[in-house]
ROFI-405149 format. One record per residue (C-alpha): x, y, z. Coordinates in steps of 0.2 Angstrom, whole numbers, padded with zeros to 4 digits, always signed. Layout:
N
XYZ/...
END
This chain:
241
+0000+0000+0000/+0008+0016-0006/+0003+0032+0004/-0008+0042-0008/+0002+0058-0003/+0020+0060+0002/+0021+0059+0021/+0028+0074+0030/+0043+0071+0041/+0044+0078+0059/+0050+0075+0077/+0039+0069+0091/+0038+0081+0105/+0026+0071+0116/+0010+0061+0115/+0000+0071+0128/-0016+0062+0126/-0021+0045+0119/-0026+0052+0102/-0016+0068+0102/+0003+0070+0099/+0013+0086+0098/+0024+0085+0083/+0037+0097+0076/+0037+0099+0057/+0045+0112+0045/+0033+0125+0040/+0030+0133+0023/+0044+0145+0026/+0056+0132+0033/+0054+0137+0051/+0049+0125+0064/+0030+0123+0066/+0023+0113+0081/+0007+0104+0076/-0006+0093+0085/-0009+0078+0075/-0022+0064+0076/-0015+0047+0083/-0026+0034+0076/-0021+0021+0089/-0030+0018+0106/-0016+0008+0113/-0003+0013+0126/+0011+0012+0113/+0024+0011+0127/+0039+0008+0115/+0033+0021+0102/+0032+0038+0111/+0050+0043+0115/+0051+0062+0113/+0063+0067+0099/+0059+0052+0088/+0058+0054+0070/+0040+0052+0064/+0030+0055+0048/+0012+0062+0046/+0000+0062+0032/-0010+0077+0027/-0029+0078+0029/-0040+0076+0013/-0054+0085+0021/-0051+0104+0024/-0065+0103+0037/-0057+0090+0047/-0052+0097+0064/-0034+0090+0064/-0025+0092+0048/-0012+0079+0050/-0012+0060+0055/+0003+0052+0063/+0007+0037+0052/+0025+0030+0055/+0039+0032+0068/+0057+0026+0067/+0063+0015+0081/+0082+0011+0080/+0085+0006+0061/+0067+0001+0058/+0050+0010+0054/+0034+0006+0063/+0017+0009+0057/+0005+0015+0071/-0011+0019+0062/-0023+0005+0067/-0035+0009+0053/-0022+0003+0040/-0022-0016+0043/-0039-0019+0035/-0033-0010+0019/-0017-0019+0019/-0026-0036+0021/-0038-0031+0007/-0023-0028-0005/-0014-0043+0001/-0029-0055-0002/-0031-0048-0019/-0013-0052-0023/-0013-0069-0015/+0000-0064-0002/-0008-0073+0013/-0007-0091+0009/-0019-0097+0022/-0033-0086+0014/-0031-0089-0004/-0044-0098-0016/-0060-0088-0011/-0070-0081-0025/-0078-0067-0015/-0073-0056-0001/-0084-0044+0008/-0080-0031+0022/-0088-0026+0038/-0102-0039+0038/-0114-0040+0053/-0113-0056+0063/-0114-0063+0081/-0120-0051+0095/-0119-0034+0087/-0102-0037+0079/-0095-0034+0062/-0082-0046+0054/-0068-0037+0045/-0068-0049+0031/-0080-0063+0025/-0073-0074+0012/-0084-0085+0002/-0082-0098-0012/-0094-0112-0018/-0091-0129-0010/-0081-0122+0004/-0086-0116+0022/-0088-0097+0023/-0072-0090+0031/-0074-0076+0045/-0058-0066+0047/-0055-0054+0061/-0039-0042+0060/-0029-0035+0074/-0015-0022+0073/+0001-0026+0081/+0014-0014+0085/+0021-0018+0103/+0039-0025+0104/+0047-0025+0122/+0062-0035+0117/+0076-0021+0115/+0085-0031+0101/+0086-0021+0084/+0082-0037+0074/+0072-0053+0080/+0062-0054+0096/+0044-0054+0099/+0029-0044+0092/+0016-0044+0106/-0003-0041+0107/-0012-0032+0115/-0002-0017+0123/-0017-0013+0134/-0033-0021+0141/-0045-0025+0127/-0062-0031+0132/-0068-0028+0114/-0054-0040+0108/-0059-0054+0120/-0077-0052+0113/-0071-0054+0096/-0062-0070+0100/-0078-0077+0108/-0088-0072+0093/-0076-0081+0082/-0077-0097+0093/-0096-0097+0091/-0093-0096+0072/-0081-0110+0072/-0092-0121+0082/-0106-0118+0069/-0096-0126+0055/-0089-0110+0047/-0070-0106+0046/-0065-0093+0059/-0048-0084+0058/-0039-0072+0070/-0026-0063+0059/-0013-0052+0068/-0004-0039+0057/+0012-0033+0063/+0016-0016+0056/+0035-0018+0059/+0049-0029+0052/+0061-0031+0067/+0052-0046+0075/+0054-0065+0071/+0039-0071+0080/+0023-0067+0089/+0015-0070+0106/+0002-0064+0117/+0006-0051+0131/-0003-0061+0144/+0005-0051+0158/-0004-0035+0151/-0021-0043+0148/-0023-0061+0156/-0042-0061+0151/-0037-0059+0132/-0025-0073+0134/-0038-0084+0142/-0051-0080+0128/-0038-0084+0115/-0034-0101+0122/-0053-0105+0123/-0056-0099+0105/-0042-0110+0099/-0049-0125+0108/-0066-0122+0100/-0058-0121+0082/-0052-0104+0079/-0037-0102+0068/-0023-0090+0072/-0011-0083+0060/+0001-0068+0060/+0010-0058+0046/+0023-0045+0047/+0025-0029+0036/+0039-0019+0028/+0036-0001+0033/+0043+0014+0026/+0038+0033+0024/+0033+0029+0006/+0023+0013+0008/+0018-0002+0020/+0016-0020+0013/+0012-0036+0021/+0026-0048+0017/+0029-0064+0027/+0021-0075+0041/+0028-0075+0059/+0026-0090+0070/+0015-0089+0085/+0023-0095+0100/+0016-0098+0118/
END
């Protein structure tokens, strides 16, 4: 996925509220300009908010939008990390069309945001004649607590998520009904070599995941290459206990 407009480089001053970071960019006259951007990420982002970090923001398309910039990417060590939690669904849509997620190929139709369960919407519904319908729920992953510059674990979640546990229960019900149910984790960074659940951060999610797996839910994880120009799903990561 190529960003539709060139991202604007800047320096993170601080994330002072969950959805509001202060970022310094260069103004039209070349002088420093401090902006308030939108942070499209409800997590705590403990490893991604260091003041002075190099970041990139996208310009708003709607002139009536309250905040005219959205924080998209941060540089951590030698790597870039995508922090916008709205992007994984777009990334997966593109990857499915290109056949880059091997476990989810071979479906004739895919639909997005379909209602199911108890007042829920599934991210992708994959359908093909003669095959069980496949329900795919997507979660964005950005947390890495391992300090190594390459390798180490991508983790989810980075905060308590009752909504995430609910989605696992919904998927488990789908699996027991005879459909295929898949939990797909998308890691918006390339400096990890495996994935596991942050059970110390959210034990209830870990328990819901274990129960969902026992009831037939599949779990897969894919990493991304991230740059200020584009983000692409590239390769699978093993899921470890």
